[in-house]
MOPAC internal coordinates of N, CA, C and O (Angstrom, degrees):
PM7 1SCF
backbone

  N    0.0000 0     0.00 0     0.00 0    0    0    0
  C    1.4580 1     0.00 0     0.00 0    1    0    0
  C    1.5565 1   108.88 1     0.00 0    2    1    0
  O    1.2310 1   118.90 1   134.04 1    3    2    1
  N    1.3307 1   119.71 1   -45.96 1    3    2    1
  C    1.4160 1   121.14 1   179.46 1    5    3    2
  C    1.5586 1   110.78 1   -64.12 1    6    5    3
  O    1.2310 1   121.29 1   143.17 1    7    6    5
  N    1.3373 1   115.14 1   -36.83 1    7    6    5
  C    1.4499 1   118.76 1   179.87 1    9    7    6
  C    1.5203 1   112.51 1   -65.57 1   10    9    7
  O    1.2310 1   120.58 1   143.03 1   11   10    9
  N    1.3292 1   116.50 1   -36.97 1   11   10    9
  C    1.4866 1   121.88 1   177.78 1   13   11   10
  C    1.5482 1   109.03 1   -65.92 1   14   13   11
  O    1.2310 1   119.22 1   136.09 1   15   14   13
  N    1.3001 1   119.09 1   -43.91 1   15   14   13
  C    1.4766 1   122.18 1  -179.74 1   17   15   14
  C    1.5519 1   108.04 1   -63.60 1   18   17   15
  O    1.2310 1   120.72 1   139.63 1   19   18   17
  N    1.3166 1   116.23 1   -40.37 1   19   18   17
  C    1.4475 1   120.04 1   179.81 1   21   19   18
  C    1.5267 1   109.83 1   -64.10 1   22   21   19
  O    1.2310 1   118.90 1   141.76 1   23   22   21
  N    1.2906 1   119.71 1   -38.24 1   23   22   21
  C    1.4548 1   124.66 1   177.62 1   25   23   22
  C    1.5353 1   110.61 1   -65.32 1   26   25   23
  O    1.2310 1   120.36 1   137.82 1   27   26   25
  N    1.3338 1   116.92 1   -42.18 1   27   26   25
  C    1.4661 1   120.03 1   179.13 1   29   27   26
  C    1.5179 1   111.06 1   -67.91 1   30   29   27
  O    1.2310 1   120.16 1   140.74 1   31   30   29
  N    1.3315 1   117.31 1   -39.26 1   31   30   29
  C    1.4872 1   119.28 1   177.12 1   33   31   30
  C    1.5010 1   111.29 1   -66.00 1   34   33   31
  O    1.2310 1   119.72 1   142.59 1   35   34   33
  N    1.3457 1   118.15 1   -37.41 1   35   34   33
  C    1.4560 1   120.97 1   177.21 1   37   35   34
  C    1.4884 1   110.67 1   -65.20 1   38   37   35
  O    1.2310 1   120.19 1   137.10 1   39   38   37
  N    1.3349 1   117.25 1   -42.90 1   39   38   37
  C    1.4490 1   120.32 1   177.84 1   41   39   38
  C    1.4940 1   112.92 1   -61.58 1   42   41   39
  O    1.2310 1   120.39 1   136.28 1   43   42   41
  N    1.3718 1   116.86 1   -43.72 1   43   42   41
  C    1.4905 1   122.45 1   178.99 1   45   43   42
  C    1.5578 1   108.41 1   -61.93 1   46   45   43
  O    1.2310 1   121.01 1   134.98 1   47   46   45
  N    1.3047 1   115.67 1   -45.02 1   47   46   45
  C    1.5125 1   119.41 1   179.41 1   49   47   46
  C    1.5115 1   109.59 1   -60.06 1   50   49   47
  O    1.2310 1   120.32 1   133.68 1   51   50   49
  N    1.3289 1   117.00 1   -46.32 1   51   50   49
  C    1.4362 1   120.43 1  -177.03 1   53   51   50
  C    1.4884 1   112.21 1   -63.47 1   54   53   51
  O    1.2310 1   119.29 1   138.46 1   55   54   53
  N    1.3187 1   118.95 1   -41.54 1   55   54   53
  C    1.4943 1   123.12 1   178.48 1   57   55   54
  C    1.5416 1   108.55 1   -66.13 1   58   57   55
  O    1.2310 1   119.61 1   139.99 1   59   58   57
  N    1.3054 1   118.34 1   -40.01 1   59   58   57
  C    1.4180 1   119.96 1   177.69 1   61   59   58
  C    1.5507 1   112.43 1   -64.47 1   62   61   59
  O    1.2310 1   121.71 1   138.94 1   63   62   61
  N    1.3105 1   114.34 1   -41.06 1   63   62   61
  C    1.4155 1   120.57 1   178.35 1   65   63   62
  C    1.5325 1   110.63 1   -64.89 1   66   65   63
  O    1.2310 1   120.54 1   139.55 1   67   66   65
  N    1.3175 1   116.57 1   -40.45 1   67   66   65
  C    1.4623 1   119.88 1   176.66 1   69   67   66
  C    1.5178 1   110.99 1   -62.74 1   70   69   67
  O    1.2310 1   119.83 1   141.57 1   71   70   69
  N    1.3233 1   117.93 1   -38.43 1   71   70   69
  C    1.4536 1   120.11 1   176.34 1   73   71   70
  C    1.4839 1   112.77 1   -62.42 1   74   73   71
  O    1.2310 1   120.50 1   136.67 1   75   74   73
  N    1.3055 1   116.65 1   -43.33 1   75   74   73
  C    1.4602 1   120.78 1  -177.46 1   77   75   74
  C    1.5525 1   107.78 1   -69.92 1   78   77   75
  O    1.2310 1   119.54 1   136.31 1   79   78   77
  N    1.3273 1   118.49 1   -43.69 1   79   78   77
  C    1.4608 1   119.79 1  -175.97 1   81   79   78
  C    1.5177 1   111.81 1   -71.53 1   82   81   79
  O    1.2310 1   119.23 1   140.83 1   83   82   81
  N    1.3057 1   119.08 1   -39.17 1   83   82   81
  C    1.4353 1   120.57 1  -175.77 1   85   83   82
  C    1.5076 1   113.51 1   -78.19 1   86   85   83
  O    1.2310 1   119.37 1   139.91 1   87   86   85
  N    1.3327 1   118.82 1   -40.09 1   87   86   85
  C    1.4553 1   122.07 1  -177.86 1   89   87   86
  C    1.4920 1   110.51 1    50.63 1   90   89   87
  O    1.2310 1   119.53 1    42.24 1   91   90   89
  N    1.3049 1   118.50 1  -137.76 1   91   90   89
  C    1.4340 1   125.65 1   177.77 1   93   91   90
  C    1.4917 1   107.63 1  -101.17 1   94   93   91
  O    1.2310 1   120.56 1   -67.54 1   95   94   93
  N    1.3606 1   116.54 1   112.46 1   95   94   93
  C    1.4530 1   120.12 1  -177.40 1   97   95   94
  C    1.4843 1   112.42 1   -92.82 1   98   97   95
  O    1.2310 1   118.24 1   169.40 1   99   98   97
  N    1.3238 1   120.96 1   -10.60 1   99   98   97
  C    1.4147 1   126.19 1   175.44 1  101   99   98
  C    1.5407 1   106.57 1  -123.26 1  102  101   99
  O    1.2310 1   120.39 1   -60.37 1  103  102  101
  N    1.3353 1   116.86 1   119.63 1  103  102  101
  C    1.4370 1   120.76 1  -178.68 1  105  103  102
  C    1.4646 1   110.24 1  -123.81 1  106  105  103
  O    1.2310 1   119.06 1   -36.01 1  107  106  105
  N    1.3434 1   119.40 1   143.99 1  107  106  105
  C    1.4827 1   121.25 1   175.35 1  109  107  106
  C    1.5039 1   111.05 1   -73.95 1  110  109  107
  O    1.2310 1   120.88 1   -41.61 1  111  110  109
  N    1.3688 1   115.92 1   138.39 1  111  110  109
  C    1.4276 1   121.18 1  -179.58 1  113  111  110
  C    1.5494 1   108.94 1  -136.15 1  114  113  111
  O    1.2310 1   120.27 1   -39.84 1  115  114  113
  N    1.3109 1   117.09 1   140.16 1  115  114  113
  C    1.4486 1   121.21 1  -178.37 1  117  115  114
  C    1.5240 1   106.27 1  -100.12 1  118  117  115
  O    1.2310 1   122.21 1   -49.66 1  119  118  117
  N    1.3714 1   113.37 1   130.34 1  119  118  117
  C    1.4659 1   120.19 1   174.87 1  121  119  118
  C    1.5462 1   108.03 1  -113.57 1  122  121  119
  O    1.2310 1   121.03 1   -22.68 1  123  122  121
  N    1.3063 1   115.64 1   157.32 1  123  122  121
  C    1.4609 1   119.51 1   177.61 1  125  123  122
  C    1.5434 1   107.80 1  -123.55 1  126  125  123
  O    1.2310 1   121.69 1   -43.94 1  127  126  125
  N    1.3313 1   114.37 1   136.06 1  127  126  125
  C    1.4223 1   122.04 1   178.39 1  129  127  126
  C    1.5335 1   108.75 1  -136.02 1  130  129  127
  O    1.2310 1   120.71 1   -28.46 1  131  130  129
  N    1.3566 1   116.24 1   151.54 1  131  130  129
  C    1.4455 1   119.65 1   179.95 1  133  131  130
  C    1.5236 1   109.09 1   -84.83 1  134  133  131
  O    1.2310 1   119.63 1   -50.63 1  135  134  133
  N    1.3113 1   118.32 1   129.37 1  135  134  133
  C    1.4620 1   123.25 1  -178.25 1  137  135  134
  C    1.5456 1   106.18 1  -102.70 1  138  137  135
  O    1.2310 1   119.57 1   -73.89 1  139  138  137
  N    1.3369 1   118.42 1   106.11 1  139  138  137
  C    1.4664 1   119.16 1  -178.14 1  141  139  138
  C    1.5340 1   114.12 1   -66.83 1  142  141  139
  O    1.2310 1   119.85 1   154.60 1  143  142  141
  N    1.3204 1   117.90 1   -25.40 1  143  142  141
  C    1.4425 1   120.59 1   178.06 1  145  143  142
  C    1.5077 1   112.04 1   -66.86 1  146  145  143
  O    1.2310 1   120.02 1   140.26 1  147  146  145
  N    1.2825 1   117.57 1   -39.74 1  147  146  145
  C    1.4939 1   121.11 1  -177.31 1  149  147  146
  C    1.5257 1   109.83 1  -100.19 1  150  149  147
  O    1.2310 1   119.67 1   172.35 1  151  150  149
  N    1.3133 1   118.23 1    -7.65 1  151  150  149
  C    1.5104 1   120.54 1  -178.65 1  153  151  150
  C    1.5197 1   111.07 1    58.20 1  154  153  151
  O    1.2310 1   120.46 1  -133.64 1  155  154  153
  N    1.3170 1   116.72 1    46.36 1  155  154  153
  C    1.4647 1   121.29 1   177.98 1  157  155  154
  C    1.5490 1   109.67 1  -155.36 1  158  157  155
  O    1.2310 1   122.11 1   -16.61 1  159  158  157
  N    1.3153 1   113.56 1   163.39 1  159  158  157
  C    1.4786 1   119.33 1   175.37 1  161  159  158
  C    1.5368 1   108.17 1   -84.49 1  162  161  159
  O    1.2310 1   121.88 1   -50.16 1  163  162  161
  N    1.3032 1   114.00 1   129.84 1  163  162  161
  C    1.4974 1   118.84 1   178.51 1  165  163  162
  C    1.5132 1   110.32 1  -113.14 1  166  165  163
  O    1.2310 1   121.60 1   -28.82 1  167  166  165
  N    1.3431 1   114.54 1   151.18 1  167  166  165
  C    1.4190 1   120.31 1   177.96 1  169  167  166
  C    1.5040 1   111.47 1   -97.40 1  170  169  167
  O    1.2310 1   120.95 1   -27.43 1  171  170  169
  N    1.3229 1   115.79 1   152.57 1  171  170  169
  C    1.4500 1   122.02 1   178.87 1  173  171  170
  C    1.5213 1   109.23 1  -150.46 1  174  173  171
  O    1.2310 1   120.17 1   -47.13 1  175  174  173
  N    1.3363 1   117.29 1   132.87 1  175  174  173
  C    1.4527 1   118.65 1  -179.49 1  177  175  174
  C    1.5345 1   110.85 1   -99.85 1  178  177  175
  O    1.2310 1   121.46 1   -37.68 1  179  178  177
  N    1.3388 1   114.81 1   142.32 1  179  178  177
  C    1.4562 1   121.60 1   176.81 1  181  179  178
  C    1.5205 1   109.61 1  -136.32 1  182  181  179
  O    1.2310 1   121.79 1   -19.85 1  183  182  181
  N    1.3374 1   114.18 1   160.15 1  183  182  181
  C    1.4733 1   118.75 1   174.84 1  185  183  182
  C    1.5316 1   108.41 1   -88.63 1  186  185  183
  O    1.2310 1   121.69 1   -55.68 1  187  186  185
  N    1.2970 1   114.38 1   124.32 1  187  186  185
  C    1.4783 1   117.85 1   178.65 1  189  187  186
  C    1.5040 1   109.84 1  -107.14 1  190  189  187
  O    1.2310 1   120.18 1   -49.83 1  191  190  189
  N    1.3350 1   117.27 1   130.17 1  191  190  189
  C    1.4480 1   121.72 1   178.66 1  193  191  190
  C    1.4929 1   108.77 1   -82.71 1  194  193  191
  O    1.2310 1   120.99 1   -50.12 1  195  194  193
  N    1.3574 1   115.72 1   129.88 1  195  194  193
  C    1.4610 1   121.21 1   177.96 1  197  195  194
  C    1.5005 1   108.06 1  -123.01 1  198  197  195
  O    1.2310 1   120.06 1   -56.67 1  199  198  197
  N    1.3183 1   117.48 1   123.33 1  199  198  197
  C    1.4283 1   120.11 1   177.62 1  201  199  198
  C    1.5138 1   110.73 1   -89.87 1  202  201  199
  O    1.2310 1   121.27 1   -63.18 1  203  202  201
  N    1.3292 1   115.18 1   116.82 1  203  202  201
  C    1.4561 1   120.70 1  -174.65 1  205  203  202
  C    1.5315 1   111.51 1   -92.62 1  206  205  203
  O    1.2310 1   119.81 1   141.24 1  207  206  205
  N    1.3239 1   117.97 1   -38.76 1  207  206  205
  C    1.4039 1   123.27 1  -178.51 1  209  207  206
  C    1.5064 1   110.90 1  -153.00 1  210  209  207
  O    1.2310 1   119.95 1   -26.03 1  211  210  209
  N    1.2888 1   117.71 1   153.97 1  211  210  209
  C    1.4579 1   123.15 1   178.32 1  213  211  210
  C    1.5277 1   109.37 1  -107.30 1  214  213  211
  O    1.2310 1   120.98 1   -41.50 1  215  214  213
  N    1.3090 1   115.74 1   138.50 1  215  214  213
  C    1.4767 1   120.05 1   177.37 1  217  215  214
  C    1.5367 1   106.36 1  -110.17 1  218  217  215
  O    1.2310 1   121.43 1   -58.35 1  219  218  217
  N    1.2883 1   114.88 1   121.65 1  219  218  217
  C    1.4836 1   120.69 1   179.43 1  221  219  218
  C    1.5051 1   109.60 1   -86.57 1  222  221  219
  O    1.2310 1   120.71 1   -22.35 1  223  222  221
  N    1.3142 1   116.25 1   157.65 1  223  222  221
  C    1.4720 1   121.75 1   179.60 1  225  223  222
  C    1.5628 1   110.97 1   -61.70 1  226  225  223
  O    1.2310 1   121.00 1   -41.19 1  227  226  225
  N    1.3039 1   115.70 1   138.81 1  227  226  225
  C    1.4695 1   121.55 1   175.15 1  229  227  226
  C    1.5167 1   106.93 1  -156.34 1  230  229  227
  O    1.2310 1   121.72 1    -7.24 1  231  230  229
  N    1.3311 1   114.31 1   172.76 1  231  230  229
  C    1.4681 1   117.44 1  -171.48 1  233  231  230
  C    1.5385 1   114.79 1  -124.27 1  234  233  231
  O    1.2310 1   120.18 1   173.89 1  235  234  233
  N    1.3322 1   117.27 1    -6.11 1  235  234  233
  C    1.4781 1   116.84 1  -177.17 1  237  235  234
  C    1.5319 1   111.71 1   -86.89 1  238  237  235
  O    1.2310 1   120.47 1    -9.79 1  239  238  237
  N    1.3227 1   116.70 1   170.21 1  239  238  237
  C    1.4633 1   120.35 1  -176.08 1  241  239  238
  C    1.5113 1   113.01 1   -64.08 1  242  241  239
  O    1.2310 1   119.41 1   146.91 1  243  242  241
  N    1.2996 1   118.73 1   -33.09 1  243  242  241
  C    1.4333 1   121.06 1  -178.41 1  245  243  242
  C    1.5196 1   110.92 1   -64.71 1  246  245  243
  O    1.2310 1   120.23 1   137.48 1  247  246  245
  N    1.3458 1   117.17 1   -42.52 1  247  246  245
  C    1.4514 1   120.48 1   177.69 1  249  247  246
  C    1.5224 1   113.29 1   -66.41 1  250  249  247
  O    1.2310 1   120.85 1   142.81 1  251  250  249
  N    1.3494 1   115.98 1   -37.19 1  251  250  249
  C    1.4569 1   118.61 1   176.61 1  253  251  250
  C    1.5303 1   110.30 1   -64.54 1  254  253  251
  O    1.2310 1   120.97 1   136.95 1  255  254  253
  N    1.3197 1   115.75 1   -43.05 1  255  254  253
  C    1.4708 1   118.26 1   176.00 1  257  255  254
  C    1.5020 1   113.17 1   -62.27 1  258  257  255
  O    1.2310 1   119.74 1   144.84 1  259  258  257
  N    1.3396 1   118.10 1   -35.16 1  259  258  257
  C    1.4620 1   123.42 1   176.58 1  261  259  258
  C    1.5175 1   111.08 1   -62.79 1  262  261  259
  O    1.2310 1   120.54 1   134.30 1  263  262  261
  N    1.3100 1   116.58 1   -45.70 1  263  262  261
  C    1.4478 1   121.93 1   179.74 1  265  263  262
  C    1.5166 1   111.05 1   -65.25 1  266  265  263
  O    1.2310 1   119.58 1   135.86 1  267  266  265
  N    1.3212 1   118.40 1   -44.14 1  267  266  265
  C    1.4853 1   122.11 1   176.92 1  269  267  266
  C    1.4876 1   110.76 1   -62.11 1  270  269  267
  O    1.2310 1   120.11 1   136.54 1  271  270  269
  N    1.3180 1   117.40 1   -43.46 1  271  270  269
  C    1.4573 1   122.12 1   178.33 1  273  271  270
  C    1.5332 1   111.91 1   -62.61 1  274  273  271
  O    1.2310 1   121.13 1   138.98 1  275  274  273
  N    1.3516 1   115.45 1   -41.02 1  275  274  273
  C    1.4601 1   118.44 1   177.30 1  277  275  274
  C    1.5389 1   111.31 1   -62.42 1  278  277  275
  O    1.2310 1   120.43 1   140.57 1  279  278  277
  N    1.2989 1   116.78 1   -39.43 1  279  278  277
  C    1.4686 1   120.25 1   178.35 1  281  279  278
  C    1.5143 1   112.05 1   -63.78 1  282  281  279
  O    1.2310 1   121.21 1   140.22 1  283  282  281
  N    1.3303 1   115.29 1   -39.78 1  283  282  281
  C    1.4562 1   120.85 1   179.10 1  285  283  282
  C    1.5158 1   110.94 1   -62.43 1  286  285  283
  O    1.2310 1   120.77 1   133.20 1  287  286  285
  N    1.3195 1   116.12 1   -46.80 1  287  286  285
  C    1.4600 1   120.42 1  -178.22 1  289  287  286
  C    1.5237 1   112.93 1   -70.27 1  290  289  287
  O    1.2310 1   120.55 1   148.20 1  291  290  289
  N    1.3611 1   116.54 1   -31.80 1  291  290  289
  C    1.4414 1   119.01 1   174.91 1  293  291  290
  C    1.5150 1   109.93 1   -64.27 1  294  293  291
  O    1.2310 1   120.08 1   134.24 1  295  294  293
  N    1.3248 1   117.44 1   -45.76 1  295  294  293
  C    1.4559 1   121.82 1   176.94 1  297  295  294
  C    1.5050 1   111.90 1   -59.09 1  298  297  295
  O    1.2310 1   121.69 1   136.76 1  299  298  297
  N    1.3641 1   114.36 1   -43.24 1  299  298  297
  C    1.4816 1   116.91 1  -179.47 1  301  299  298
  C    1.5320 1   112.92 1   -64.18 1  302  301  299
  O    1.2310 1   120.79 1   146.16 1  303  302  301
  N    1.3048 1   116.10 1   -33.84 1  303  302  301
  C    1.4681 1   119.01 1  -178.96 1  305  303  302
  C    1.5119 1   109.27 1   -68.58 1  306  305  303
  O    1.2310 1   119.68 1   143.01 1  307  306  305
  N    1.3237 1   118.22 1   -36.99 1  307  306  305
  C    1.4813 1   120.77 1   176.53 1  309  307  306
  C    1.5269 1   110.58 1   -65.89 1  310  309  307
  O    1.2310 1   120.74 1   136.82 1  311  310  309
  N    1.3183 1   116.20 1   -43.18 1  311  310  309
  C    1.4557 1   120.94 1  -178.74 1  313  311  310
  C    1.5088 1   110.21 1   -62.56 1  314  313  311
  O    1.2310 1   118.79 1   141.95 1  315  314  313
  N    1.3547 1   119.92 1   -38.05 1  315  314  313
  C    1.4161 1   122.17 1   178.09 1  317  315  314
  C    1.4987 1   113.66 1   -78.76 1  318  317  315
  O    1.2310 1   119.55 1   136.78 1  319  318  317
  N    1.3129 1   118.47 1   -43.22 1  319  318  317
  C    1.4290 1   122.19 1  -175.87 1  321  319  318
  C    1.5533 1   113.85 1   -76.61 1  322  321  319
  O    1.2310 1   121.53 1   149.72 1  323  322  321
  N    1.3147 1   114.68 1   -30.28 1  323  322  321
  C    1.4645 1   119.77 1  -177.85 1  325  323  322
  C    1.5179 1   113.32 1   -59.63 1  326  325  323
  O    1.2310 1   117.73 1   130.96 1  327  326  325
  N    1.2762 1   121.93 1   -49.04 1  327  326  325
  C    1.4696 1   121.70 1   178.56 1  329  327  326
  C    1.5240 1   112.43 1   -65.37 1  330  329  327
  O    1.2310 1   120.94 1   149.14 1  331  330  329
  N    1.3400 1   115.82 1   -30.86 1  331  330  329
  C    1.4670 1   119.96 1   176.88 1  333  331  330
  C    1.5240 1   108.38 1   -61.49 1  334  333  331
  O    1.2310 1   120.03 1   133.07 1  335  334  333
  N    1.3128 1   117.55 1   -46.93 1  335  334  333
  C    1.4438 1   122.69 1  -179.48 1  337  335  334
  C    1.5371 1   110.54 1   -63.54 1  338  337  335
  O    1.2310 1   120.32 1   136.18 1  339  338  337
  N    1.3065 1   117.00 1   -43.82 1  339  338  337
  C    1.4905 1   119.49 1   179.68 1  341  339  338
  C    1.5506 1   109.15 1   -61.12 1  342  341  339
  O    1.2310 1   120.36 1   129.68 1  343  342  341
  N    1.3074 1   116.92 1   -50.32 1  343  342  341
  C    1.4863 1   121.35 1  -178.45 1  345  343  342
  C    1.4944 1   110.03 1   -61.05 1  346  345  343
  O    1.2310 1   119.01 1   138.53 1  347  346  345
  N    1.3227 1   119.50 1   -41.47 1  347  346  345
  C    1.4518 1   121.86 1   178.48 1  349  347  346
  C    1.4781 1   112.91 1   -63.68 1  350  349  347
  O    1.2310 1   119.88 1   138.41 1  351  350  349
  N    1.3596 1   117.83 1   -41.59 1  351  350  349
  C    1.4304 1   120.99 1   178.85 1  353  351  350
  C    1.5187 1   113.23 1   -67.74 1  354  353  351
  O    1.2310 1   119.75 1   146.30 1  355  354  353
  N    1.3611 1   118.09 1   -33.70 1  355  354  353
  C    1.4538 1   121.19 1   174.76 1  357  355  354
  C    1.5334 1   108.49 1   -65.53 1  358  357  355
  O    1.2310 1   119.63 1   135.34 1  359  358  357
  N    1.3401 1   118.32 1   -44.66 1  359  358  357
  C    1.4512 1   120.87 1   177.56 1  361  359  358
  C    1.5114 1   113.97 1   -59.40 1  362  361  359
  O    1.2310 1   121.38 1   135.53 1  363  362  361
  N    1.3688 1   114.96 1   -44.47 1  363  362  361
  C    1.4362 1   120.53 1   178.27 1  365  363  362
  C    1.5315 1   112.71 1   -64.74 1  366  365  363
  O    1.2310 1   120.03 1   145.44 1  367  366  365
  N    1.3253 1   117.54 1   -34.56 1  367  366  365
  C    1.4719 1   123.23 1   177.76 1  369  367  366
  C    1.5135 1   109.45 1   -64.64 1  370  369  367
  O    1.2310 1   120.47 1   133.91 1  371  370  369
  N    1.3611 1   116.71 1   -46.09 1  371  370  369
  C    1.4743 1   119.83 1   178.50 1  373  371  370
  C    1.5444 1   110.49 1   -63.68 1  374  373  371
  O    1.2310 1   120.70 1   139.94 1  375  374  373
  N    1.3646 1   116.27 1   -40.06 1  375  374  373
  C    1.4834 1   117.87 1   176.72 1  377  375  374
  C    1.5229 1   112.93 1   -62.47 1  378  377  375
  O    1.2310 1   121.55 1   140.96 1  379  378  377
  N    1.3069 1   114.64 1   -39.04 1  379  378  377
  C    1.4719 1   121.28 1  -179.00 1  381  379  378
  C    1.5634 1   107.79 1   -64.38 1  382  381  379
  O    1.2310 1   120.23 1   131.52 1  383  382  381
  N    1.3069 1   117.16 1   -48.48 1  383  382  381
  C    1.4571 1   121.45 1  -178.30 1  385  383  382
  C    1.5320 1   111.59 1   -63.58 1  386  385  383
  O    1.2310 1   120.53 1   144.72 1  387  386  385
  N    1.3161 1   116.58 1   -35.28 1  387  386  385
  C    1.4588 1   119.81 1  -179.26 1  389  387  386
  C    1.5566 1   111.99 1   -73.15 1  390  389  387
  O    1.2310 1   119.87 1   147.20 1  391  390  389
  N    1.2921 1   117.85 1   -32.80 1  391  390  389
  C    1.4472 1   122.04 1  -172.73 1  393  391  390
  C    1.5427 1   113.07 1  -106.71 1  394  393  391
  O    1.2310 1   119.76 1  -177.04 1  395  394  393
  N    1.3205 1   118.06 1     2.96 1  395  394  393
  C    1.4420 1   120.51 1  -175.97 1  397  395  394
  C    1.5343 1   111.03 1   -72.64 1  398  397  395
  O    1.2310 1   120.82 1   -53.55 1  399  398  397
  N    1.3228 1   116.03 1   126.45 1  399  398  397
  C    1.4334 1   119.75 1   174.10 1  401  399  398
  C    1.5581 1   105.87 1  -118.06 1  402  401  399
  O    1.2310 1   120.62 1   -69.00 1  403  402  401
  N    1.2828 1   116.43 1   111.00 1  403  402  401
  C    1.4578 1   120.64 1  -176.84 1  405  403  402
  C    1.5424 1   111.20 1   -61.96 1  406  405  403
  O    1.2310 1   121.91 1   -36.76 1  407  406  405
  N    1.3081 1   113.96 1   143.24 1  407  406  405
  C    1.4805 1   118.92 1   179.64 1  409  407  406
  C    1.5010 1   109.17 1   -70.62 1  410  409  407
  O    1.2310 1   121.08 1   -36.83 1  411  410  409
  N    1.3036 1   115.53 1   143.17 1  411  410  409
  C    1.4639 1   123.02 1   178.30 1  413  411  410
  C    1.5072 1   108.11 1   -81.47 1  414  413  411
  O    1.2310 1   118.71 1   -48.22 1  415  414  413
  N    1.3565 1   120.06 1   131.78 1  415  414  413
  C    1.4604 1   121.61 1  -178.94 1  417  415  414
  C    1.5325 1   110.88 1   -73.71 1  418  417  415
  O    1.2310 1   120.10 1   180.00 1  419  418  417

């Protein structure tokens, strides 16, 4: 019984540690490029991958839980950051269309 409780506590600690170490591994980032059609600098959002920590190979249950937890948090960061990037790009597209002044030939 005590051994099982110790295993569960170790698993909970490992998952919490994975959450702290992994954080958000995909973050939205705004880039700027010159648009020759509109003669202005336009913004564009992309997902940037950021490596927070490295997990080395191991064979015990705690390491397996750490790897699984890291995968879950990586997927969660994409699910959260992805719609932010899409919404940002839509807003930047509307801004570009509103302010675009076509170059005179």
